[in-house]
Backbone as a chain_set.jsonl record, in Angstrom:
{"seq": "MPKNDAYEKEILGAYEKGQLKSVVTKAELAKFKAAARATAVKDRRVNIRLSSSDLQDVQVKAMQEGVPYQTLIASVLHKFVTGRLTEPQSSSAEKTPDAKDQE", "coords": {"N": [[0.895, -1.128, 0.086], [0.593, 2.226, -0.885], [2.457, 4.861, 0.739], [1.4, 7.476, 2.928], [1.095, 10.911, 2.081], [2.113, 14.082, 3.521], [-0.236, 15.749, 3.606], [-2.2, 13.833, 3.433], [-1.719, 12.417, 5.789], [-2.371, 14.544, 7.658], [-5.123, 14.804, 7.196], [-6.049, 12.154, 7.82], [-5.349, 12.193, 10.56], [-7.078, 14.214, 11.558], [-9.567, 13.108, 11.029], [-9.428, 10.646, 12.692], [-9.385, 11.963, 15.098], [-11.861, 12.963, 15.211], [-12.517, 15.413, 14.11], [-13.629, 16.13, 11.747], [-16.572, 16.928, 9.96], [-19.302, 15.864, 8.261], [-20.669, 17.143, 5.233], [-22.666, 16.409, 3.618], [-26.06, 16.127, 2.419], [-29.023, 14.382, 3.742], [-30.655, 13.831, 1.452], [-28.721, 13.842, -0.64], [-27.079, 11.755, 0.237], [-28.855, 9.621, 0.132], [-29.06, 9.477, -2.656], [-26.469, 8.824, -3.443], [-26.192, 6.462, -2.296], [-28.069, 4.901, -3.671], [-26.964, 5.01, -6.24], [-24.531, 3.741, -5.854], [-25.394, 1.115, -5.168], [-26.592, 0.388, -7.736], [-24.556, 0.413, -9.281], [-22.773, -1.404, -8.165], [-23.878, -3.902, -8.67], [-23.237, -6.925, -9.939], [-24.049, -8.85, -12.291], [-23.409, -10.5, -14.377], [-21.116, -12.646, -15.973], [-17.832, -12.605, -17.483], [-15.646, -13.636, -19.719], [-12.207, -12.972, -20.738], [-9.481, -12.876, -22.939], [-6.199, -11.878, -22.393], [-3.011, -10.588, -23.137], [0.01, -11.731, -21.544], [1.68, -9.796, -20.614], [0.119, -7.643, -20.557], [-1.866, -8.253, -18.696], [-0.085, -8.511, -16.366], [0.732, -5.923, -16.08], [-1.732, -4.688, -15.495], [-2.217, -6.005, -13.009], [-0.181, -5.052, -11.506], [-0.718, -2.359, -11.397], [-3.157, -2.422, -10.281], [-2.368, -3.309, -7.724], [-0.898, -1.129, -6.825], [-2.927, 0.639, -6.608], [-4.359, -0.405, -4.674], [-6.521, -2.122, -4.903], [-8.423, -5.063, -6.106], [-7.328, -6.812, -8.969], [-9.271, -7.57, -11.044], [-11.476, -6.019, -10.084], [-10.395, -3.438, -10.832], [-10.074, -3.743, -13.589], [-13.011, -3.891, -14.29], [-13.809, -1.506, -13.381], [-12.418, 0.27, -15.026], [-13.41, -0.448, -17.59], [-16.081, 0.233, -17.116], [-15.999, 3.052, -16.781], [-15.193, 3.765, -19.315], [-17.3, 2.993, -21.049], [-19.192, 4.683, -20.077], [-18.404, 7.089, -20.71], [-16.593, 8.44, -19.234], [-14.033, 8.064, -19.279], [-11.746, 8.58, -21.668], [-10.033, 8.499, -24.855], [-6.803, 9.882, -25.356], [-6.363, 13.251, -26.793], [-5.406, 13.475, -30.156], [-2.275, 14.611, -31.345], [-1.237, 17.45, -33.447], [0.632, 16.337, -35.172], [-0.18, 13.932, -35.72], [-2.407, 14.042, -37.315], [-4.734, 12.963, -39.607], [-4.342, 12.481, -43.24], [-6.593, 13.812, -44.668], [-7.413, 15.73, -42.756], [-5.207, 17.353, -42.596], [-5.242, 18.469, -45.183], [-7.264, 20.095, -45.109], [-6.572, 22.264, -43.653]], "CA": [[0.077, 0.0, 0.047], [1.355, 3.427, -0.811], [2.643, 5.585, 1.887], [0.573, 8.607, 2.794], [2.042, 12.271, 2.169], [1.836, 14.954, 4.721], [-1.592, 16.135, 3.548], [-3.096, 12.679, 3.735], [-1.643, 12.16, 7.16], [-3.194, 15.468, 8.246], [-6.631, 14.552, 6.972], [-6.402, 11.029, 8.681], [-5.169, 12.601, 11.906], [-8.201, 14.91, 11.832], [-10.582, 12.166, 11.055], [-9.277, 9.956, 13.888], [-9.588, 12.787, 16.278], [-13.254, 13.374, 15.127], [-12.617, 16.767, 13.812], [-14.317, 16.161, 10.393], [-17.877, 16.962, 9.83], [-19.854, 15.71, 6.863], [-21.569, 18.157, 4.596], [-23.736, 15.917, 2.71], [-27.431, 16.243, 3.101], [-29.723, 13.197, 3.668], [-31.113, 13.52, 0.024], [-27.541, 13.459, -1.486], [-26.465, 10.538, 0.668], [-29.66, 8.539, -0.488], [-28.851, 9.377, -4.035], [-25.24, 8.137, -3.696], [-26.251, 5.089, -1.917], [-28.71, 4.292, -4.822], [-26.042, 4.869, -7.354], [-23.68, 2.599, -5.491], [-26.103, -0.119, -5.315], [-26.841, 0.044, -9.048], [-23.349, 0.21, -9.897], [-22.236, -2.569, -7.615], [-24.58, -5.149, -8.981], [-22.482, -7.568, -10.917], [-24.794, -10.069, -12.634], [-22.957, -11.267, -15.55], [-19.629, -13.143, -15.962], [-17.398, -12.433, -18.846], [-14.071, -14.246, -19.853], [-11.494, -12.332, -21.954], [-8.125, -13.237, -23.127], [-5.241, -10.722, -22.362], [-1.514, -10.947, -23.161], [0.522, -11.954, -20.256], [2.346, -8.62, -20.207], [-0.966, -6.73, -20.127], [-2.319, -8.718, -17.375], [0.759, -8.299, -15.352], [0.719, -4.516, -15.746], [-2.993, -4.449, -14.829], [-2.084, -6.546, -11.732], [0.803, -4.241, -10.745], [-1.46, -1.115, -11.328], [-4.299, -2.58, -9.165], [-1.743, -3.361, -6.358], [-0.488, 0.181, -6.509], [-4.262, 1.431, -6.185], [-5.053, -1.194, -3.494], [-7.863, -2.899, -5.453], [-8.241, -6.411, -6.758], [-7.092, -6.512, -10.542], [-10.616, -7.756, -11.554], [-12.185, -4.768, -9.948], [-9.843, -2.34, -11.614], [-10.508, -3.797, -15.053], [-14.415, -3.695, -14.417], [-13.845, -0.132, -13.276], [-11.886, 0.885, -16.274], [-14.498, -0.652, -18.627], [-17.3, 0.957, -16.761], [-15.616, 4.467, -17.062], [-15.106, 3.945, -20.704], [-18.648, 2.876, -21.745], [-20.013, 5.762, -19.53], [-17.788, 8.337, -21.322], [-15.682, 9.12, -18.239], [-12.599, 7.46, -19.759], [-11.575, 8.778, -23.05], [-8.749, 8.347, -25.489], [-6.19, 11.251, -25.365], [-6.506, 13.838, -28.09], [-4.212, 13.297, -31.105], [-1.379, 15.874, -31.642], [-1.181, 17.811, -34.742], [1.607, 15.554, -36.04], [-1.047, 12.659, -35.729], [-3.642, 14.192, -38.053], [-4.96, 12.192, -40.964], [-4.012, 13.23, -44.438], [-7.626, 14.529, -45.036], [-7.302, 16.699, -41.903], [-4.086, 18.083, -43.011], [-5.587, 19.086, -46.378], [-8.33, 21.122, -44.841], [-6.073, 23.389, -42.933]], "C": [[0.932, 1.139, 0.05], [1.424, 4.235, 0.369], [1.809, 7.003, 1.72], [1.503, 9.936, 2.833], [1.505, 13.037, 3.323], [0.346, 15.359, 4.803], [-2.566, 15.029, 3.953], [-3.034, 12.347, 5.278], [-2.532, 13.198, 8.161], [-4.702, 15.199, 8.401], [-7.03, 13.249, 7.844], [-6.339, 11.299, 10.083], [-6.51, 13.38, 12.437], [-9.548, 13.956, 11.946], [-10.671, 11.245, 12.362], [-9.619, 10.631, 15.137], [-11.182, 13.233, 16.338], [-13.582, 14.739, 14.834], [-13.379, 17.15, 12.638], [-15.813, 16.084, 10.545], [-18.454, 16.839, 8.485], [-20.63, 16.822, 6.484], [-22.495, 17.727, 3.766], [-24.996, 15.806, 3.307], [-27.913, 14.63, 2.822], [-30.133, 12.917, 2.28], [-29.783, 13.074, -0.854], [-26.996, 12.167, -1.121], [-27.54, 9.377, 0.162], [-29.381, 8.405, -1.944], [-27.403, 8.634, -4.334], [-25.383, 6.696, -3.358], [-26.987, 4.274, -3.037], [-27.754, 4.126, -5.971], [-24.98, 3.826, -7.113], [-24.245, 1.205, -5.579], [-26.223, -0.511, -6.823], [-25.556, -0.268, -9.679], [-22.591, -1.049, -9.452], [-22.656, -3.92, -8.048], [-23.819, -5.791, -10.142], [-23.149, -8.822, -11.183], [-24.549, -10.819, -13.755], [-21.44, -11.491, -15.427], [-19.134, -13.035, -17.382], [-15.849, -12.933, -18.702], [-13.526, -13.511, -21.081], [-10.064, -12.857, -21.847], [-7.121, -12.059, -23.221], [-3.705, -11.329, -22.594], [-1.058, -10.862, -21.722], [1.116, -10.543, -19.659], [1.294, -7.522, -19.753], [-1.549, -6.961, -18.865], [-1.435, -8.51, -16.212], [0.861, -6.912, -15.008], [-0.548, -4.177, -15.086], [-2.849, -4.842, -13.218], [-1.206, -5.534, -10.787], [-0.013, -2.852, -10.47], [-2.511, -1.268, -10.14], [-3.616, -2.73, -7.829], [-1.427, -2.052, -5.945], [-1.804, 0.964, -5.995], [-4.917, 0.659, -5.08], [-6.345, -1.73, -3.799], [-7.399, -4.194, -6.151], [-8.072, -6.027, -8.347], [-8.438, -6.592, -11.295], [-11.432, -6.428, -11.31], [-11.671, -3.549, -10.705], [-10.237, -2.524, -13.113], [-12.088, -3.603, -15.189], [-14.593, -2.134, -14.163], [-13.46, 0.751, -14.51], [-13.023, 0.714, -17.404], [-15.693, 0.172, -18.42], [-17.179, 2.477, -17.071], [-15.726, 4.697, -18.548], [-16.433, 3.882, -21.324], [-19.445, 4.054, -21.178], [-19.533, 7.067, -20.01], [-16.965, 9.139, -20.401], [-14.224, 8.83, -18.508], [-12.522, 7.653, -21.203], [-10.159, 8.618, -23.635], [-8.036, 9.767, -25.388], [-6.454, 11.823, -26.776], [-5.278, 13.641, -28.82], [-3.464, 14.599, -31.219], [-1.591, 16.212, -33.184], [-0.266, 17.086, -35.702], [0.95, 14.188, -36.391], [-2.191, 12.856, -36.729], [-3.659, 13.366, -39.263], [-4.71, 13.067, -42.054], [-5.277, 14.22, -44.809], [-7.66, 15.772, -44.084], [-6.353, 17.746, -42.131], [-4.515, 19.103, -44.333], [-6.684, 20.296, -46.197], [-7.893, 22.27, -44.066], [-5.558, 24.502, -43.813]], "O": [[1.901, 1.189, 0.806], [0.399, 4.307, 1.047], [1.598, 7.542, 0.633], [2.515, 9.99, 3.532], [0.55, 12.644, 3.992], [-0.262, 15.329, 5.872], [-3.553, 15.225, 4.663], [-4.033, 12.062, 5.94], [-3.191, 12.846, 9.139], [-5.362, 15.328, 9.432], [-8.085, 13.202, 8.476], [-7.139, 10.751, 10.841], [-6.945, 13.193, 13.574], [-10.401, 14.085, 12.824], [-11.716, 11.088, 12.993], [-10.072, 10.028, 16.111], [-11.675, 13.76, 17.335], [-14.649, 15.257, 15.166], [-13.764, 18.308, 12.474], [-16.284, 15.189, 11.246], [-18.135, 17.643, 7.609], [-21.247, 17.455, 7.341], [-23.179, 18.544, 3.15], [-25.143, 15.465, 4.481], [-27.413, 13.853, 2.007], [-29.975, 11.763, 1.881], [-29.802, 12.115, -1.626], [-26.479, 11.46, -1.986], [-27.095, 8.283, -0.184], [-29.456, 7.29, -2.462], [-27.242, 7.949, -5.343], [-24.81, 5.815, -3.999], [-26.613, 3.138, -3.327], [-27.792, 3.084, -6.625], [-24.571, 3.112, -8.029], [-23.593, 0.262, -6.026], [-25.969, -1.672, -7.146], [-25.473, -1.143, -10.541], [-21.874, -1.673, -10.234], [-21.971, -4.926, -7.862], [-23.778, -5.221, -11.232], [-22.934, -9.804, -10.474], [-25.322, -11.699, -14.134], [-20.666, -10.697, -14.893], [-19.849, -13.312, -18.345], [-15.072, -12.664, -17.786], [-14.112, -13.405, -22.158], [-9.567, -13.215, -20.779], [-7.259, -11.279, -24.163], [-3.373, -12.453, -22.216], [-1.565, -10.135, -20.867], [1.04, -10.234, -18.47], [1.483, -6.707, -18.85], [-1.733, -6.07, -18.035], [-1.949, -8.338, -15.107], [1.052, -6.586, -13.837], [-0.504, -3.402, -14.131], [-3.288, -4.118, -12.325], [-1.466, -5.275, -9.612], [0.074, -2.312, -9.367], [-2.68, -0.438, -9.246], [-4.204, -2.321, -6.828], [-1.635, -1.75, -4.77], [-1.738, 1.8, -5.095], [-5.971, 1.069, -4.594], [-7.22, -1.77, -2.933], [-6.288, -4.375, -6.65], [-8.635, -5.055, -8.851], [-8.704, -5.724, -12.126], [-11.981, -5.839, -12.241], [-12.461, -2.723, -11.164], [-10.666, -1.583, -13.782], [-12.46, -3.129, -16.263], [-15.508, -1.549, -14.742], [-14.085, 1.74, -14.89], [-13.458, 1.684, -18.024], [-16.269, 0.741, -19.347], [-18.126, 3.097, -17.555], [-16.283, 5.701, -18.993], [-16.698, 4.75, -22.156], [-20.411, 4.416, -21.851], [-20.173, 8.088, -19.758], [-16.646, 10.303, -20.647], [-13.332, 9.419, -17.898], [-13.192, 6.934, -21.945], [-9.188, 8.613, -22.878], [-8.754, 10.766, -25.343], [-6.71, 11.116, -27.751], [-4.193, 13.629, -28.24], [-4.106, 15.648, -31.18], [-2.031, 15.404, -34.002], [-0.394, 17.223, -36.919], [1.446, 13.425, -37.219], [-2.911, 11.891, -36.983], [-2.619, 13.115, -39.872], [-4.825, 14.285, -41.918], [-5.018, 15.351, -45.221], [-7.933, 16.853, -44.607], [-6.627, 18.923, -41.896], [-4.16, 20.278, -44.429], [-6.878, 21.214, -46.994], [-8.674, 23.185, -43.804], [-5.101, 25.527, -43.307]]}, "num_chains": 1, "name": "protein.A"}
């Protein structure tokens, strides 16, 4: 598990001393709980084939994040299909020939 930096230690200390106060309303909390329930339902099983190196990289990243690797894969897929994970914008050097002709 990664070590906490000074800011994280300060927050953890405040939490442990009971110095933090929640600012979420009951309505917001209910909304978050409903979203968590809907997101956490895993009712289908999928088998995929990955290269050994990709799987190893995913497992290392998951270990760094402190989550199981299957959870990380599911999270990345969920973010991608909901539009919260996108491919980086291509640079001008990577433009297609058609795009260069229009400039």
